[in-house]
C-alpha positions in Angstrom: 78.7 118.6 119.9 77.8 117.8 123.5 74.1 118.2 122.7 74.3 116.0 119.6 76.1 113.2 121.5 73.5 113.4 124.2 70.7 113.1 121.7 72.2 109.9 120.3 73.4 108.3 123.6 72.0 105.0 124.9 72.8 105.9 128.6 70.0 107.5 130.6 72.5 109.4 132.8 72.1 113.2 132.1 75.8 113.7 132.7 77.0 111.1 130.2 78.6 113.8 128.0 79.5 117.2 129.3 81.3 120.3 128.0 84.2 121.8 129.8 85.4 125.2 128.5 86.5 128.4 130.1 83.0 129.7 129.8 81.5 126.9 131.9 83.1 128.1 135.1 82.8 126.1 138.3 80.3 123.7 136.9 82.8 122.8 134.1 85.5 122.3 136.7 83.2 120.0 138.6 82.6 117.9 135.5 86.3 117.8 134.9 87.1 116.6 138.4 84.4 113.9 138.1 85.9 112.8 134.7 89.4 112.5 136.3 88.1 110.4 139.2 88.7 106.8 138.0 86.1 105.5 140.5 83.4 107.3 138.6 82.0 106.3 135.2 80.2 109.6 134.3 80.9 111.9 132.6 82.0 109.3 130.1 82.7 111.8 127.4 84.0 115.4 127.7 83.9 117.9 124.9 86.5 120.7 125.2 88.4 123.2 123.1 91.7 123.7 125.1 91.6 121.5 128.2 93.5 118.6 126.6 96.4 120.9 125.8 96.9 121.8 129.5 98.1 119.7 132.4 94.9 117.7 132.8 95.7 114.3 134.3 93.0 111.8 133.5 94.8 108.4 133.5 92.0 106.3 132.1 91.4 108.3 128.8 90.8 105.6 126.2 89.8 107.7 123.2 90.9 111.1 121.9 88.8 112.7 119.1 90.3 115.6 117.2 87.7 117.8 115.5 89.4 121.2 115.3 92.6 122.4 113.5 95.8 122.2 115.6 98.4 124.8 114.5 101.3 123.8 116.9 103.3 120.6 117.2 103.7 121.4 120.9 99.9 121.5 121.4 99.5 118.4 119.3 102.0 116.5 121.5 100.3 117.8 124.7 96.9 116.6 123.5 98.2 113.1 122.5 100.1 113.0 125.8 96.8 112.9 127.7 96.1 109.4 126.3 99.6 108.0 127.2 98.9 108.0 131.0 99.1 104.5 132.4 96.2 102.8 134.2 95.3 99.3 135.3 94.0 97.4 132.3 94.8 100.1 129.9 97.1 98.8 127.2 96.5 101.3 124.5 94.4 104.3 123.5 92.8 105.3 120.2 93.1 108.6 118.3 90.3 109.6 115.9 91.8 112.4 113.8 89.0 114.0 111.7 91.3 117.0 110.8 94.3 115.0 109.7 96.5 116.8 112.3 99.0 113.9 112.3 99.8 114.6 108.7 101.3 118.0 109.7 103.2 116.9 112.8 105.4 114.0 111.7 108.4 113.9 114.2 110.4 110.7 113.8 112.5 111.5 116.9 109.3 111.7 119.1 107.3 109.1 117.3 110.1 106.5 117.2 110.4 103.7 114.6 107.2 101.9 113.7 106.9 98.5 115.3 106.8 95.4 113.2 103.4 93.6 113.5 103.5 90.5 115.7 103.6 87.4 113.6 100.4 85.4 113.7 100.4 81.6 113.9 98.9 80.1 110.8 95.6 78.5 111.4 94.9 75.1 110.0 92.5 75.3 107.1 89.0 74.0 107.8 87.4 71.6 105.4 84.9 73.3 103.2 81.3 73.1 104.4 78.5 72.5 101.9 77.1 75.8 100.8 73.6 76.5 102.0 71.6 79.3 100.3 71.1 82.0 102.8 68.8 84.9 102.8 69.6 87.5 100.1 71.0 90.8 101.6 68.3 93.4 102.2 68.6 96.5 99.9 69.8 99.7 101.6 66.8 101.6 103.0 65.9 104.6 100.9 66.3 108.0 102.4 63.0 109.0 103.9 61.7 112.3 102.7 58.9 114.5 103.9 57.1 117.4 102.4 57.1 120.9 104.0 54.5 123.4 102.9 55.6 127.0 103.3 53.7 130.2 103.4 53.8 130.6 99.6 51.6 127.4 99.3 54.4 125.4 97.6 55.8 122.2 99.1 59.5 121.5 99.6 60.9 118.0 100.1 63.4 117.5 102.9 65.1 114.4 104.4 63.7 113.1 107.7 66.4 113.8 110.3 66.8 111.4 113.1 68.8 113.9 115.2 68.7 117.7 115.5 71.5 119.7 113.8 69.8 123.1 114.0 69.6 125.3 117.0 67.7 128.4 118.1 69.9 131.4 119.2 69.1 130.5 122.8 70.6 127.0 122.4 67.4 125.0 122.2 67.1 122.5 119.3 64.8 123.0 116.3 63.8 120.7 113.6 64.9 121.0 109.9 61.4 122.0 109.1 61.4 124.8 111.6 64.8 126.0 110.3 63.5 126.0 106.8 60.4 128.0 107.8 62.6 130.5 109.6 64.9 130.9 106.7 62.0 131.3 104.3 60.6 134.1 106.5 63.9 135.9 106.6 65.0 135.7 102.9 62.7 138.6 101.7 64.8 140.9 103.9 67.8 140.2 101.6 66.2 140.0 98.1 62.8 140.8 96.6 62.6 138.2 93.8 64.5 135.5 91.9 66.1 138.0 89.5 67.6 140.0 92.4 68.9 136.9 94.0 70.6 135.8 90.8 72.2 139.3 90.4 73.4 139.4 94.0 74.9 135.9 93.8 76.6 136.5 90.4 79.1 139.0 91.7 81.7 138.0 94.4 81.4 141.3 96.4 77.5 141.3 96.7 77.5 137.5 97.3 79.9 138.0 100.2 77.7 140.7 101.7 74.6 138.5 101.3 76.4 135.5 103.0 77.6 137.8 105.8 74.1 139.2 106.3 72.6 135.7 106.5 75.2 134.6 109.0 74.4 137.5 111.2 70.8 136.3 111.2 71.7 132.8 112.3 72.1 131.3 108.8 75.9 130.8 108.8 78.1 128.5 106.7 77.6 125.4 108.9 73.8 125.8 109.0 73.6 126.3 105.2 75.8 123.2 104.7 73.4 121.2 106.8 70.5 122.6 104.8 72.2 121.3 101.7 72.1 117.8 103.2 68.5 118.2 104.2 67.3 119.0 100.7 69.7 116.4 99.2 71.8 119.1 97.4 75.3 118.5 98.7 76.7 118.6 95.2 74.9 121.9 94.5 75.7 125.5 95.0 74.5 127.4 98.1 72.6 129.5 95.5 70.4 126.4 94.9 69.6 126.2 98.6 68.4 129.8 98.7 66.5 129.5 95.4 64.9 126.2 96.5 63.8 127.5 99.9 62.7 130.9 98.6 61.0 129.9 95.3 61.0 126.1 95.2 63.3 126.2 92.1 64.8 122.8 91.1 68.4 122.4 92.1 71.4 121.9 89.8 74.7 120.3 90.7 77.8 122.4 90.5 78.9 120.2 87.6 75.8 121.0 85.7 76.2 124.7 86.3 79.8 124.6 85.2 78.9 122.8 82.0 76.3 125.4 81.1 78.7 128.2 81.9 81.4 126.8 79.7 79.2 127.3 76.6 78.9 131.0 77.4 82.6 131.3 78.3 83.6 129.9 74.9 81.9 132.9 73.2 82.9 135.7 75.5 86.6 135.0 76.4 89.8 134.3 74.5 91.5 130.9 74.5 93.9 131.6 77.3 91.2 133.0 79.5 89.1 130.0 78.8 91.8 127.7 80.0 92.2 129.6 83.3 88.4 129.7 83.8 88.1 126.0 83.2 90.7 125.5 85.9 88.6 127.8 88.2 85.5 125.8 87.4 87.1 122.5 88.2 87.8 123.9 91.7 84.3 125.2 92.0 82.8 121.8 91.1 85.1 120.0 93.6 85.0 122.5 96.6 82.0 124.8 96.2 81.1 128.5 95.7 83.8 129.7 98.2 86.3 129.1 95.4 84.7 132.0 93.5 85.4 134.6 96.2 87.6 137.5 95.3 90.1 136.5 97.9 90.6 133.2 96.1 91.8 134.7 92.9 95.5 135.1 93.8 95.8 131.5 95.3 94.2 130.1 92.2 96.6 132.1 89.9 99.6 130.9 92.0 98.3 127.3 91.8 97.6 127.4 88.1 100.8 129.2 87.1 103.1 127.5 89.6 103.7 130.6 91.7 104.7 132.7 88.6 102.3 135.7 88.6 104.3 137.1 85.7 103.2 134.2 83.5 99.6 134.8 84.6 99.8 138.5 83.6 101.4 137.5 80.2 98.5 135.1 79.5 95.6 137.0 81.0 96.5 140.7 81.0 97.0 143.2 83.8 95.7 142.5 87.3 92.6 144.7 86.8 91.8 142.8 83.6 92.2 139.4 85.4 89.9 140.5 88.3 87.4 141.6 85.7 87.5 138.2 83.9 87.3 136.3 87.2 84.3 138.3 88.5 82.6 138.7 85.1 82.3 135.0 84.1 80.4 134.1 87.2 77.1 135.5 86.0 77.0 132.7 83.5 76.8 130.2 86.3 73.7 131.7 87.7 71.8 133.2 84.7 68.3 131.9 84.2 67.9 129.1 81.6 66.7 130.4 78.3 
């Protein structure tokens, strides 16, 4: 996060944004002390994991940005408390909550009653001015795309990225093109051809092993999600990312995959199984392939059958049969088009 902010900053000061964690040692403590010194303007931004939940006293904090899950109301209050310090000219502070932590920690006794907005004096209406035709609004700029030619001689289209979101293991930035080339070079270690990729991806257990192997090589969940954006496939399956990079196959949206799978499901499963699988597919379309993991089966059953596993067994059969249905239908999402 620090590196991304420093790429986009307008300030020329190298210390504009700094990271302070336990791993940063004395240098991190130095940045923290400078941040707490109200006579200094840099660092202007600190990124940290735990420092805001400790006794850090920085009276001039104007903004707090929450970007990780907070599991304790005490920690939540400690973090928010950093912004309540008084300072000359500071009348308020702003919380940017990207993880919706405030939804989980409602505490009326601590929060107090919401204040009524101050009434505004009505302004006298201005006489209408004659309309003059102004310039028509410019159309939104189209996403710029560039072609990347890989070692197989085929070109892949990717979005031009204004800032780096990919990193080498040593922490140095790399372009989206470099990341794609590196991924292309590593994929043959995991599958030999398109058919093997489809087979591996069609079963929850082998798919999980493949994803784990990719993560160990530096192609984890976050990086693959970024690659989805780069190839304009955010509504597609991660399978499409791998197939596009490895074999330049056209991508399908998850909705398109689900629609094709439903045709096969209607001929291979009974009516009650079809209803449950339609429910599973709706979650797949909305969330992604992680909804098809074996560990998701029980939560999906509880959600569908309102916590009554006995009802699920009555509809779908014994647990082993349900697991077989859940794993077995997935091949229809990834089978090659006839």
